[in-house]
TIMAR-397510 format. One record per atom (N, C-alpha, C, O): residue number from 1; x, y, z; atom name; chain. Coordinates in steps of 0.05 Angstrom, whole numbers, m for minus. Atoms other than C-alpha are relative to their C-alpha. Layout:
BEGIN
 pos      x      y      z site unit
 NUM      X      Y      Z   CA    A
...
//
This chain:
BEGIN
 pos      x      y      z site unit
   1    m16    m21    m11    N    A
   1   m521   m312    165   CA    A
   1     20      9    m22    C    A
   1     32     m7    m35    O    A
   2    m18    m11     20    N    A
   2   m480   m266    120   CA    A
   2     14     25     10    C    A
   2     12     32     33    O    A
   3    m13    m25     m7    N    A
   3   m441   m203    119   CA    A
   3     m3     20    m23    C    A
   3     m7     12    m46    O    A
   4      0    m21     20    N    A
   4   m441   m137     83   CA    A
   4     25     17      4    C    A
   4     35     20     27    O    A
   5    m24    m16     m1    N    A
   5   m382    m93     67   CA    A
   5     m6     28     m9    C    A
   5    m24     33    m26    O    A
   6      3    m28      7    N    A
   6   m377    m18     62   CA    A
   6     27     13      0    C    A
   6     45      4     14    O    A
   7    m25    m14      2    N    A
   7   m322     30     45   CA    A
   7      3     24     20    C    A
   7     24     36     22    O    A
   8     m1    m21    m20    N    A
   8   m340     81     99   CA    A
   8    m19     m8     23    C    A
   8    m39    m22     19    O    A
   9     15      7    m24    N    A
   9   m369     77    169   CA    A
   9    m29      8     m1    C    A
   9    m47     m6      7    O    A
  10     28     m9      1    N    A
  10   m431    118    156   CA    A
  10    m17    m18    m17    C    A
  10    m40    m23    m10    O    A
  11     14     19     17    N    A
  11   m452     71    100   CA    A
  11     m5    m26     15    C    A
  11    m27    m37     14    O    A
  12      3     25    m16    N    A
  12   m439     11    145   CA    A
  12    m22      2     21    C    A
  12    m38    m16     24    O    A
  13     21     m4    m20    N    A
  13   m482     40    200   CA    A
  13    m28      0    m13    C    A
  13    m46    m12     m2    O    A
  14     25      0     14    N    A
  14   m537     53    150   CA    A
  14     m9    m28     m9    C    A
  14    m33    m34    m11    O    A
  15      6     28      8    N    A
  15   m533    m20    127   CA    A
  15     m9    m17     24    C    A
  15    m19    m39     20    O    A
  16      9     14    m24    N    A
  16   m547    m41    199   CA    A
  16     21    m20     11    C    A
  16     13    m39     25    O    A
  17    m20     18    m10    N    A
  17   m481    m76    213   CA    A
  17      4      4     30    C    A
  17     m4     25     41    O    A
  18     m3     m3    m29    N    A
  18   m463    m89    286   CA    A
  18     30      0      8    C    A
  18     36      0     32    O    A
  19    m28      0     m7    N    A
  19   m387    m90    281   CA    A
  19     16     13    m23    C    A
  19      6     14    m46    O    A
  20    m17    m12     20    N    A
  20   m330    m55    244   CA    A
  20     28    m11      3    C    A
  20     37    m16     25    O    A
  21    m28      7      0    N    A
  21   m260    m76    225   CA    A
  21     15     26     m8    C    A
  21     11     37    m30    O    A
  22    m16    m23      5    N    A
  22   m211    m18    229   CA    A
  22     27     m9    m10    C    A
  22     43    m19      6    O    A
  23    m26      8     13    N    A
  23   m153    m32    181   CA    A
  23     11     24    m16    C    A
  23     18     21    m39    O    A
  24    m10    m25     12    N    A
  24   m131     39    166   CA    A
  24     29      5      8    C    A
  24     41    m11     23    O    A
  25    m26     m8     m9    N    A
  25    m65     74    174   CA    A
  25      0      4     31    C    A
  25    m20     13     42    O    A
  26     m2     m1    m29    N    A
  26    m42     71    247   CA    A
  26     m8     27     11    C    A
  26    m21     29     32    O    A
  27      6    m27     m9    N    A
  27    m49    146    254   CA    A
  27    m30      6      2    C    A
  27    m39     24     15    O    A
  28     29     m4      0    N    A
  28   m125    139    242   CA    A
  28    m14    m19     18    C    A
  28    m39    m17     21    O    A
  29     14     20    m16    N    A
  29   m139     80    288   CA    A
  29    m18     11     22    C    A
  29    m41      3     24    O    A
  30     16    m10    m23    N    A
  30   m162    120    348   CA    A
  30    m24     15    m10    C    A
  30    m46     10      0    O    A
  31     23    m15     11    N    A
  31   m206    167    307   CA    A
  31    m21    m19    m11    C    A
  31    m45    m15     m5    O    A
  32     19     19     12    N    A
  32   m238    110    268   CA    A
  32    m13    m18     21    C    A
  32    m37    m24     19    O    A
  33     12     17    m21    N    A
  33   m248     66    329   CA    A
  33    m20     16     17    C    A
  33    m41      6     23    O    A
  34     19    m16    m15    N    A
  34   m280    123    368   CA    A
  34    m26      4    m15    C    A
  34    m48      2     m4    O    A
  35     23     m4     16    N    A
  35   m327    137    311   CA    A
  35    m18    m25     m1    C    A
  35    m42    m24      2    O    A
  36     14     25      1    N    A
  36   m346     64    306   CA    A
  36    m13     m6     27    C    A
  36    m37    m14     28    O    A
  37     11      5    m27    N    A
  37   m356     56    381   CA    A
  37    m23     18      6    C    A
  37    m43     10     17    O    A
  38     22    m19     m5    N    A
  38   m398    119    386   CA    A
  38    m24     m5    m18    C    A
  38    m46      4    m12    O    A
  39     22      7     18    N    A
  39   m439     92    328   CA    A
  39    m14    m26      9    C    A
  39    m32    m36     m4    O    A
  40     13     24    m11    N    A
  40   m457     32    371   CA    A
  40     11    m27    m11    C    A
  40     m2    m47     m8    O    A
  41    m11     24     11    N    A
  41   m411    m18    337   CA    A
  41     22    m12     17    C    A
  41     36      3     31    O    A
  42    m23     13    m11    N    A
  42   m364    m70    365   CA    A
  42     23      3    m21    C    A
  42     17      7    m45    O    A
  43    m22     m7     17    N    A
  43   m294    m61    336   CA    A
  43     22    m21      1    C    A
  43     30    m30     23    O    A
  44    m25     15      3    N    A
  44   m237   m105    311   CA    A
  44     20     19    m13    C    A
  44     16     27    m36    O    A
  45    m20    m18     11    N    A
  45   m176    m61    301   CA    A
  45     27    m15     m3    C    A
  45     35    m30     14    O    A
  46    m26     13      4    N    A
  46   m110    m84    271   CA    A
  46     20     13     19    C    A
  46     17     37     27    O    A
  47    m19    m12    m18    N    A
  47    m50    m74    316   CA    A
  47     19     18    m16    C    A
  47     24     13    m39    O    A
  48      4     m8    m27    N    A
  48    m24    m28    340   CA    A
  48    m27     15      4    C    A
  48    m37     28    m14    O    A
  49     27    m12     m5    N    A
  49    m89     m5    372   CA    A
  49      2     31     m1    C    A
  49    m18     44     m9    O    A
  50     m3    m29     m1    N    A
  50    m61     66    379   CA    A
  50     30      6     m2    C    A
  50     47    m12     m2    O    A
  51    m28     m7      2    N    A
  51      4    105    373   CA    A
  51     14      3     27    C    A
  51     38      4     29    O    A
  52    m12      0    m27    N    A
  52     14    108    449   CA    A
  52    m20    m13     20    C    A
  52    m43    m17     14    O    A
  53     16     15    m20    N    A
  53    m11     74    512   CA    A
  53    m23     16     11    C    A
  53    m43      5     19    O    A
  54     21    m16    m10    N    A
  54    m53    133    534   CA    A
  54    m25     m1    m18    C    A
  54    m47     m2     m9    O    A
  55     22      2     20    N    A
  55    m95    132    470   CA    A
  55    m12    m28      1    C    A
  55    m36    m31     m1    O    A
  56     10     28     m1    N    A
  56   m100     56    475   CA    A
  56    m18     m3     25    C    A
  56    m40    m14     23    O    A
  57     17      2    m25    N    A
  57   m126     60    547   CA    A
  57    m26     16     m3    C    A
  57    m46      8      7    O    A
  58     24    m16      5    N    A
  58   m174    115    525   CA    A
  58    m21    m16    m16    C    A
  58    m45    m14    m11    O    A
  59     18     16     17    N    A
  59   m204     68    472   CA    A
  59    m12    m22     17    C    A
  59    m36    m28     15    O    A
  60     10     22    m17    N    A
  60   m210     11    522   CA    A
  60    m21     11     19    C    A
  60    m42     m2     23    O    A
  61     18    m13    m19    N    A
  61   m244     57    572   CA    A
  61    m26      8    m15    C    A
  61    m48      3     m4    O    A
  62     23     m8     16    N    A
  62   m291     84    518   CA    A
  62    m17    m24     m6    C    A
  62    m42    m23     m3    O    A
  63     15     24      7    N    A
  63   m311     15    495   CA    A
  63    m14    m11     25    C    A
  63    m38    m19     23    O    A
  64     12     10    m25    N    A
  64   m324     m7    567   CA    A
  64    m24     18      8    C    A
  64    m45      8     15    O    A
  65     21    m19     m8    N    A
  65   m366     56    582   CA    A
  65    m24     m2    m19    C    A
  65    m47      3    m11    O    A
  66     22      2     20    N    A
  66   m407     46    518   CA    A
  66    m11    m29     m2    C    A
  66    m29    m34    m18    O    A
  67      8     28      0    N    A
  67   m415    m29    532   CA    A
  67      4    m13    m28    C    A
  67    m13    m27    m38    O    A
  68     m7     11     27    N    A
  68   m381    m46    465   CA    A
  68     24    m17      3    C    A
  68     40    m14     22    O    A
  69    m24     17      0    N    A
  69   m329    m98    449   CA    A
  69     21     12    m18    C    A
  69     15     22    m39    O    A
  70    m23    m10     15    N    A
  70   m260    m77    426   CA    A
  70     21    m21     m1    C    A
  70     32    m29     20    O    A
  71    m20     21      3    N    A
  71   m213   m129    398   CA    A
  71     23     11    m16    C    A
  71     20     28    m33    O    A
  72    m24     m8     15    N    A
  72   m142   m122    371   CA    A
  72     10    m25    m15    C    A
  72     14    m46     m3    O    A
  73     m9     22     17    N    A
  73   m120   m166    313   CA    A
  73     30      1     m2    C    A
  73     42     22     m6    O    A
  74    m29      3      2    N    A
  74    m49   m191    312   CA    A
  74      6    m15    m26    C    A
  74      4    m40    m27    O    A
  75     m6     12     27    N    A
  75    m30   m203    239   CA    A
  75     28    m12      0    C    A
  75     47      2      8    O    A
  76    m26     14      0    N    A
  76     26   m253    230   CA    A
  76     11     m4    m28    C    A
  76     23    m24    m34    O    A
  77     m7      4     28    N    A
  77     40   m242    156   CA    A
  77     30     m2     m4    C    A
  77     39    m13    m25    O    A
  78    m29      2      4    N    A
  78    115   m237    167   CA    A
  78     12    m23     18    C    A
  78     37    m25     20    O    A
  79     m9     22    m17    N    A
  79    120   m298    213   CA    A
  79     13    m22    m18    C    A
  79      1    m31    m37    O    A
  80    m13     21     15    N    A
  80    170   m349    187   CA    A
  80    m16    m26      0    C    A
  80    m14    m41    m20    O    A
  81     15     25     m2    N    A
  81    125   m406    210   CA    A
  81    m23     m1    m20    C    A
  81    m33    m22    m26    O    A
  82     22      0     20    N    A
  82     72   m384    159   CA    A
  82     10      1    m29    C    A
  82     m6     m1    m47    O    A
  83    m11     m1     28    N    A
  83    119   m379     99   CA    A
  83      9    m27    m10    C    A
  83     19    m29    m32    O    A
//
């Protein structure tokens, strides 16, 4: 088992991946997640999932309707316990 990396979603889909990690600027999270979900991919998005709760709920609903998984990563890079 291995993994492949791509710098854009279209290339990733062409490679046959089944999941995407969205680690873009927060303002792009919804757009990038929607594109990945509509491309048939499960998604791990860094927090915050969206800029407001309505967009977040829209992503959750979209993932559910498309039978895709949507996860939110909680990065703890500034946690004192990790320093």
